[in-house]
The first five atom37 places (N, CA, C, CB, O) and aatype in JSON, in Angstrom:
{
  "aatype": [12, 15, 6, 1, 18, 19, 7, 16, 19, 16, 8, 18, 13, 11, 7, 14, 7, 19, 0, 19, 19, 5, 19, 0, 6, 2, 7, 9, 3, 10, 7, 3, 5, 19, 8, 9, 10, 7, 8, 16, 16, 3, 13, 0, 3, 1, 19, 6, 15, 12, 6, 12, 6, 8, 7, 1, 19, 6, 8, 0, 15, 14, 7, 3, 6, 19, 0, 9, 11, 19, 7, 7, 1, 0, 1, 14, 8, 3, 5, 10, 18, 11, 19, 19, 14, 3],
  "atom_mask": [
    [1, 1, 1, 1, 1],
    [1, 1, 1, 1, 1],
    [1, 1, 1, 1, 1],
    [1, 1, 1, 1, 1],
    [1, 1, 1, 1, 1],
    [1, 1, 1, 1, 1],
    [1, 1, 1, 0, 1],
    [1, 1, 1, 1, 1],
    [1, 1, 1, 1, 1],
    [1, 1, 1, 1, 1],
    [1, 1, 1, 1, 1],
    [1, 1, 1, 1, 1],
    [1, 1, 1, 1, 1],
    [1, 1, 1, 1, 1],
    [1, 1, 1, 0, 1],
    [1, 1, 1, 1, 1],
    [1, 1, 1, 0, 1],
    [1, 1, 1, 1, 1],
    [1, 1, 1, 1, 1],
    [1, 1, 1, 1, 1],
    [1, 1, 1, 1, 1],
    [1, 1, 1, 1, 1],
    [1, 1, 1, 1, 1],
    [1, 1, 1, 1, 1],
    [1, 1, 1, 1, 1],
    [1, 1, 1, 1, 1],
    [1, 1, 1, 0, 1],
    [1, 1, 1, 1, 1],
    [1, 1, 1, 1, 1],
    [1, 1, 1, 1, 1],
    [1, 1, 1, 0, 1],
    [1, 1, 1, 1, 1],
    [1, 1, 1, 1, 1],
    [1, 1, 1, 1, 1],
    [1, 1, 1, 1, 1],
    [1, 1, 1, 1, 1],
    [1, 1, 1, 1, 1],
    [1, 1, 1, 0, 1],
    [1, 1, 1, 1, 1],
    [1, 1, 1, 1, 1],
    [1, 1, 1, 1, 1],
    [1, 1, 1, 1, 1],
    [1, 1, 1, 1, 1],
    [1, 1, 1, 1, 1],
    [1, 1, 1, 1, 1],
    [1, 1, 1, 1, 1],
    [1, 1, 1, 1, 1],
    [1, 1, 1, 1, 1],
    [1, 1, 1, 1, 1],
    [1, 1, 1, 1, 1],
    [1, 1, 1, 1, 1],
    [1, 1, 1, 1, 1],
    [1, 1, 1, 1, 1],
    [1, 1, 1, 1, 1],
    [1, 1, 1, 0, 1],
    [1, 1, 1, 1, 1],
    [1, 1, 1, 1, 1],
    [1, 1, 1, 1, 1],
    [1, 1, 1, 1, 1],
    [1, 1, 1, 1, 1],
    [1, 1, 1, 1, 1],
    [1, 1, 1, 1, 1],
    [1, 1, 1, 0, 1],
    [1, 1, 1, 1, 1],
    [1, 1, 1, 1, 1],
    [1, 1, 1, 1, 1],
    [1, 1, 1, 1, 1],
    [1, 1, 1, 1, 1],
    [1, 1, 1, 1, 1],
    [1, 1, 1, 1, 1],
    [1, 1, 1, 0, 1],
    [1, 1, 1, 0, 1],
    [1, 1, 1, 1, 1],
    [1, 1, 1, 1, 1],
    [1, 1, 1, 1, 1],
    [1, 1, 1, 1, 1],
    [1, 1, 1, 1, 1],
    [1, 1, 1, 1, 1],
    [1, 1, 1, 1, 1],
    [1, 1, 1, 1, 1],
    [1, 1, 1, 1, 1],
    [1, 1, 1, 1, 1],
    [1, 1, 1, 1, 1],
    [1, 1, 1, 1, 1],
    [1, 1, 1, 1, 1],
    [1, 1, 1, 1, 1]
  ],
  "atom_positions": [
    [[-86.1, -16.48, -133.16], [-86.49, -16.18, -131.68], [-87.71, -17.23, -131.26], [-87.03, -14.47, -131.51], [-88.54, -17.68, -132.06]],
    [[-87.65, -17.53, -129.89], [-88.73, -18.45, -129.35], [-89.14, -17.66, -128.24], [-88.28, -19.98, -128.92], [-88.5, -16.66, -127.9]],
    [[-90.31, -18.1, -127.58], [-91.01, -17.54, -126.48], [-90.95, -18.47, -125.39], [-92.4, -17.2, -126.8], [-90.85, -19.67, -125.61]],
    [[-91.0, -17.91, -124.02], [-91.18, -18.67, -123.04], [-92.36, -18.2, -122.21], [-90.01, -18.77, -122.36], [-92.31, -17.01, -121.88]],
    [[-93.43, -18.91, -121.79], [-94.33, -18.42, -120.94], [-93.95, -17.77, -119.54], [-95.13, -19.42, -120.76], [-93.32, -18.45, -118.73]],
    [[-94.29, -16.52, -119.26], [-93.96, -16.05, -117.91], [-95.24, -16.04, -116.96], [-93.33, -14.59, -118.01], [-95.17, -16.48, -115.81]],
    [[-96.35, -15.54, -117.47], [-97.5, -15.35, -116.46], [-98.59, -14.79, -117.16], [0.0, 0.0, 0.0], [-98.6, -14.78, -118.39]],
    [[-99.67, -14.24, -116.34], [-100.83, -13.77, -116.81], [-100.97, -12.31, -116.19], [-101.97, -14.75, -116.47], [-100.6, -12.01, -115.06]],
    [[-101.56, -11.49, -117.07], [-101.92, -10.29, -116.49], [-103.23, -10.27, -115.76], [-101.93, -9.34, -117.46], [-104.24, -10.84, -116.19]],
    [[-103.18, -9.59, -114.61], [-104.11, -9.87, -113.61], [-105.04, -8.42, -113.54], [-103.28, -10.29, -112.14], [-106.23, -8.37, -113.25]],
    [[-104.17, -7.3, -113.9], [-104.75, -5.99, -113.88], [-104.01, -5.01, -114.89], [-104.69, -5.43, -112.42], [-102.88, -5.28, -115.3]],
    [[-104.64, -3.95, -115.24], [-103.9, -3.0, -116.19], [-104.51, -1.57, -115.68], [-104.22, -3.34, -117.95], [-105.67, -1.38, -115.32]],
    [[-103.5, -0.66, -115.72], [-103.89, 0.62, -115.1], [-103.4, 1.49, -116.33], [-103.15, 0.98, -113.53], [-102.21, 1.64, -116.62]],
    [[-104.54, 2.09, -117.06], [-104.29, 2.79, -118.13], [-103.63, 4.23, -118.05], [-105.42, 2.84, -118.72], [-103.03, 4.69, -119.02]],
    [[-103.74, 4.85, -116.95], [-103.11, 6.18, -116.69], [-101.6, 6.01, -116.81], [0.0, 0.0, 0.0], [-100.97, 6.66, -117.65]],
    [[-101.04, 5.19, -116.01], [-99.61, 5.09, -116.14], [-98.96, 3.86, -116.97], [-99.11, 5.06, -114.78], [-97.8, 3.46, -116.89]],
    [[-99.97, 3.39, -117.77], [-99.56, 2.07, -118.62], [-98.94, 1.08, -118.11], [0.0, 0.0, 0.0], [-97.88, 0.65, -118.56]],
    [[-99.62, 0.53, -116.96], [-98.81, -0.67, -116.21], [-99.79, -1.69, -116.14], [-98.22, -0.34, -114.67], [-100.96, -1.58, -115.79]],
    [[-99.08, -2.87, -116.56], [-99.66, -4.1, -116.5], [-99.17, -4.94, -115.22], [-99.37, -4.78, -117.8], [-97.96, -5.13, -115.04]],
    [[-100.15, -5.45, -114.32], [-99.73, -6.4, -113.09], [-99.81, -7.74, -113.73], [-100.76, -6.31, -111.68], [-100.82, -8.09, -114.33]],
    [[-98.8, -8.48, -113.61], [-98.47, -9.86, -114.06], [-98.22, -10.69, -112.94], [-97.3, -9.92, -114.98], [-97.4, -10.42, -112.06]],
    [[-99.06, -11.87, -113.0], [-98.81, -12.84, -111.91], [-97.81, -13.95, -112.57], [-100.28, -13.52, -111.35], [-98.16, -14.69, -113.5]],
    [[-96.57, -13.98, -111.98], [-95.61, -14.71, -112.76], [-95.68, -16.1, -112.34], [-94.22, -14.16, -112.62], [-95.61, -16.43, -111.15]],
    [[-95.8, -16.95, -113.34], [-96.01, -18.39, -113.21], [-94.81, -19.37, -113.51], [-97.11, -18.74, -114.11], [-94.61, -20.42, -112.91]],
    [[-94.21, -18.97, -114.31], [-92.74, -19.69, -114.78], [-91.91, -18.83, -115.38], [-92.84, -20.86, -115.81], [-92.3, -17.8, -115.94]],
    [[-90.5, -19.28, -115.26], [-89.36, -18.97, -115.91], [-88.96, -17.6, -115.45], [-89.53, -19.08, -117.37], [-87.82, -17.27, -115.78]],
    [[-89.7, -16.67, -114.7], [-89.2, -15.36, -114.21], [-88.87, -14.41, -115.34], [0.0, 0.0, 0.0], [-88.68, -14.75, -116.51]],
    [[-88.84, -13.06, -114.82], [-88.44, -11.98, -115.74], [-87.49, -11.07, -115.15], [-89.58, -11.22, -116.19], [-87.43, -10.94, -113.93]],
    [[-86.76, -10.43, -115.92], [-85.77, -9.53, -115.6], [-85.64, -7.96, -116.19], [-84.68, -10.24, -115.93], [-85.97, -7.81, -117.37]],
    [[-85.25, -6.99, -115.55], [-85.25, -5.62, -116.38], [-84.45, -6.01, -117.63], [-84.51, -4.23, -115.54], [-83.53, -6.84, -117.64]],
    [[-84.96, -5.26, -118.76], [-84.17, -5.48, -119.78], [-84.58, -6.55, -120.83], [0.0, 0.0, 0.0], [-84.07, -6.58, -121.95]],
    [[-85.61, -7.5, -120.36], [-86.06, -8.67, -121.18], [-86.89, -8.2, -122.19], [-86.78, -9.73, -120.4], [-87.56, -7.19, -121.97]],
    [[-86.96, -8.79, -123.28], [-87.98, -8.36, -124.42], [-89.12, -9.38, -124.16], [-87.33, -8.48, -126.08], [-88.94, -10.58, -124.02]],
    [[-90.39, -8.71, -124.13], [-91.53, -9.55, -123.78], [-92.54, -9.24, -124.86], [-92.1, -9.27, -122.3], [-92.62, -8.26, -125.61]],
    [[-93.46, -10.55, -124.74], [-94.59, -10.5, -125.91], [-95.86, -10.52, -125.14], [-94.55, -11.83, -127.03], [-96.05, -11.49, -124.4]],
    [[-96.74, -9.61, -125.22], [-98.12, -9.63, -124.51], [-99.04, -10.04, -125.44], [-98.59, -8.3, -123.92], [-99.2, -9.28, -126.4]],
    [[-99.77, -11.2, -125.4], [-100.85, -11.77, -126.28], [-101.95, -12.18, -125.81], [-100.5, -12.73, -126.93], [-101.87, -12.98, -124.87]],
    [[-103.22, -11.8, -126.27], [-104.56, -12.14, -125.82], [-105.47, -11.9, -126.83], [0.0, 0.0, 0.0], [-105.11, -11.52, -127.95]],
    [[-106.64, -12.09, -126.51], [-107.77, -12.33, -127.57], [-107.74, -10.93, -128.41], [-109.39, -12.65, -126.8], [-107.88, -11.04, -129.63]],
    [[-107.59, -9.73, -127.91], [-107.38, -8.6, -128.83], [-106.14, -7.79, -128.55], [-108.56, -7.71, -128.78], [-106.0, -6.6, -128.84]],
    [[-105.17, -8.65, -127.88], [-103.79, -7.87, -127.56], [-102.74, -8.75, -128.26], [-103.43, -7.71, -125.82], [-102.65, -9.98, -128.29]],
    [[-101.93, -7.77, -128.83], [-100.63, -8.5, -129.39], [-99.53, -7.51, -129.74], [-100.96, -9.37, -130.74], [-99.43, -7.0, -130.86]],
    [[-98.71, -7.26, -128.71], [-97.46, -6.27, -128.92], [-96.43, -7.03, -128.05], [-97.71, -4.54, -128.36], [-96.58, -8.0, -127.3]],
    [[-95.22, -6.22, -128.43], [-94.04, -6.55, -127.92], [-93.3, -5.25, -127.23], [-93.25, -7.18, -129.05], [-93.43, -4.11, -127.69]],
    [[-92.57, -5.51, -126.18], [-91.98, -4.26, -125.5], [-90.74, -4.84, -124.76], [-93.09, -3.47, -124.4], [-90.47, -6.04, -124.72]],
    [[-89.99, -3.81, -124.17], [-88.81, -4.3, -123.43], [-88.99, -3.85, -121.99], [-87.45, -3.77, -124.06], [-89.22, -2.67, -121.71]],
    [[-88.88, -4.68, -121.19], [-89.02, -4.29, -119.7], [-88.14, -3.16, -119.25], [-88.69, -5.47, -118.8], [-86.96, -3.39, -119.02]],
    [[-88.63, -2.0, -119.11], [-87.82, -0.86, -118.67], [-88.05, -0.51, -117.18], [-88.15, 0.37, -119.55], [-87.17, 0.1, -116.58]],
    [[-89.06, -0.83, -116.63], [-89.52, -0.43, -115.25], [-90.47, -1.66, -114.69], [-90.38, 1.08, -115.33], [-91.48, -2.14, -115.21]],
    [[-89.87, -2.0, -113.53], [-90.68, -3.11, -112.97], [-90.67, -2.99, -111.29], [-90.03, -4.59, -113.5], [-89.62, -2.91, -110.64]],
    [[-91.9, -3.0, -110.75], [-91.96, -3.0, -109.38], [-92.91, -3.99, -108.54], [-92.27, -1.74, -109.08], [-94.03, -4.36, -108.91]],
    [[-92.3, -4.34, -107.39], [-93.29, -5.22, -106.47], [-93.62, -4.36, -105.14], [-92.52, -6.77, -105.99], [-92.71, -3.72, -104.62]],
    [[-94.6, -4.36, -104.72], [-95.08, -3.78, -103.6], [-94.45, -2.43, -103.64], [-94.81, -4.57, -102.36], [-93.69, -2.19, -102.71]],
    [[-94.6, -1.61, -104.45], [-94.18, -0.18, -104.6], [-92.65, 0.17, -104.41], [-94.95, 0.63, -103.61], [-92.22, 1.24, -103.98]],
    [[-91.81, -1.05, -104.85], [-90.35, -0.9, -104.78], [-89.97, -1.24, -106.08], [0.0, 0.0, 0.0], [-90.67, -2.08, -106.65]],
    [[-89.03, -0.79, -106.66], [-88.43, -1.2, -107.82], [-87.57, -2.34, -107.69], [-87.75, -0.2, -108.37], [-86.77, -2.43, -106.76]],
    [[-87.71, -3.29, -108.65], [-87.04, -4.61, -108.57], [-86.39, -4.95, -109.8], [-87.96, -5.68, -108.23], [-86.88, -4.4, -110.79]],
    [[-85.41, -5.72, -109.99], [-84.67, -6.03, -111.3], [-85.16, -7.56, -111.73], [-82.9, -5.94, -111.06], [-84.95, -8.01, -112.85]],
    [[-85.81, -8.28, -110.72], [-86.07, -9.55, -111.16], [-87.47, -10.07, -110.37], [-84.75, -10.47, -110.87], [-87.73, -9.76, -109.21]],
    [[-88.16, -10.76, -111.05], [-89.47, -11.27, -110.54], [-89.34, -12.86, -110.78], [-90.83, -10.57, -111.38], [-88.99, -13.3, -111.88]],
    [[-89.62, -13.69, -109.71], [-89.66, -15.07, -109.77], [-91.17, -15.76, -109.76], [-88.83, -15.54, -108.62], [-92.21, -15.25, -109.32]],
    [[-91.02, -16.92, -110.31], [-92.38, -17.63, -110.14], [-93.16, -17.46, -108.72], [-92.13, -19.17, -110.37], [-92.61, -17.66, -107.63]],
    [[-94.38, -17.12, -108.86], [-95.15, -16.91, -107.45], [-95.3, -15.43, -107.3], [0.0, 0.0, 0.0], [-96.25, -15.01, -106.63]],
    [[-94.4, -14.52, -107.91], [-94.31, -13.06, -107.55], [-95.48, -12.56, -108.46], [-92.75, -12.3, -107.86], [-95.92, -13.21, -109.41]],
    [[-95.95, -11.26, -108.04], [-96.84, -10.52, -108.73], [-96.17, -9.12, -108.84], [-98.23, -10.52, -108.04], [-95.81, -8.51, -107.83]],
    [[-96.01, -8.64, -110.06], [-95.23, -7.62, -110.42], [-95.87, -6.73, -111.37], [-94.06, -8.08, -110.9], [-96.66, -7.13, -112.22]],
    [[-95.52, -5.5, -111.22], [-96.15, -4.25, -112.04], [-95.01, -3.95, -113.06], [-96.52, -2.79, -111.03], [-93.86, -3.71, -112.71]],
    [[-95.42, -3.98, -114.3], [-94.47, -3.68, -115.41], [-95.05, -2.52, -116.4], [-94.19, -5.06, -116.25], [-96.12, -2.59, -117.01]],
    [[-94.31, -1.65, -116.43], [-94.66, -0.44, -117.43], [-94.68, -1.03, -118.96], [-93.44, 0.86, -117.31], [-93.67, -1.56, -119.42]],
    [[-95.8, -0.91, -119.66], [-95.77, -1.33, -121.0], [-96.45, -0.21, -122.0], [-96.52, -2.72, -121.08], [-97.43, 0.5, -121.76]],
    [[-95.69, -0.27, -123.14], [-96.13, 0.66, -124.21], [-97.5, 0.38, -124.75], [0.0, 0.0, 0.0], [-98.05, 1.36, -125.26]],
    [[-98.16, -0.74, -124.74], [-99.55, -1.05, -125.26], [-100.67, -1.19, -124.17], [0.0, 0.0, 0.0], [-100.39, -1.09, -122.98]],
    [[-101.76, -1.38, -124.57], [-102.86, -1.7, -123.65], [-102.92, -3.04, -123.47], [-104.13, -1.23, -124.09], [-103.14, -3.74, -124.46]],
    [[-102.74, -3.63, -122.23], [-102.82, -5.05, -121.83], [-104.37, -5.2, -121.25], [-101.59, -5.43, -120.65], [-105.11, -4.28, -120.91]],
    [[-104.64, -6.54, -121.22], [-106.0, -6.75, -120.74], [-105.93, -7.89, -119.68], [-107.0, -7.12, -121.96], [-105.08, -8.77, -119.8]],
    [[-106.73, -7.89, -118.75], [-106.75, -9.12, -117.62], [-107.01, -10.47, -118.53], [-108.17, -8.9, -116.32], [-107.92, -10.65, -119.34]],
    [[-106.1, -11.26, -118.21], [-106.29, -12.88, -118.77], [-105.18, -12.74, -120.07], [-108.28, -13.36, -119.42], [-105.01, -13.77, -120.72]],
    [[-104.41, -11.5, -120.5], [-103.54, -11.68, -121.59], [-102.35, -12.46, -121.1], [-103.14, -10.36, -122.2], [-102.07, -12.3, -119.91]],
    [[-101.66, -13.2, -121.73], [-100.5, -13.98, -121.53], [-99.22, -13.17, -121.82], [-100.57, -15.2, -122.37], [-99.14, -12.56, -122.89]],
    [[-98.11, -13.14, -120.85], [-96.84, -12.52, -121.09], [-95.75, -13.63, -121.28], [-96.5, -11.57, -119.9], [-95.47, -14.5, -120.45]],
    [[-95.23, -13.48, -122.38], [-94.04, -14.34, -122.81], [-92.72, -13.71, -122.96], [-94.32, -14.95, -124.06], [-92.65, -12.64, -123.56]],
    [[-91.6, -14.3, -122.44], [-90.25, -13.68, -122.57], [-89.54, -14.19, -123.89], [-89.35, -14.03, -121.27], [-89.35, -15.39, -124.08]],
    [[-89.22, -13.38, -124.65], [-88.53, -13.6, -125.92], [-87.27, -14.05, -125.82], [-88.47, -12.5, -126.68], [-86.52, -13.24, -125.27]],
    [[-86.75, -15.08, -126.16], [-85.6, -15.62, -126.04], [-84.77, -16.02, -127.39], [-85.84, -16.67, -125.23], [-85.36, -16.73, -128.21]],
    [[-83.67, -15.67, -127.61], [-82.84, -16.24, -128.88], [-82.82, -17.61, -128.85], [-81.35, -15.8, -128.97], [-82.65, -18.2, -127.79]],
    [[-82.99, -18.23, -129.98], [-82.8, -19.75, -130.25], [-81.46, -20.27, -130.09], [-83.18, -20.1, -131.62], [-81.23, -21.47, -130.29]]
  ]
}
């Protein structure tokens, strides 16, 4: 498995467990396996819920800012990668 850079976490909301990500490259879809990596962060998750401007979406493209429900604690400046088969 390899990873492709998607974007950077800009905010994290602890209560709902949601990371806001500024998508820079490659885009992301519902169902994608992702890896969030930072100075003290390192976990993998599957994108089960994704929203833009309070509406559910199935795809986010470069330039979008998207909220993704995650199972671990993300921090601002963490990097989000999409896990892809080789």
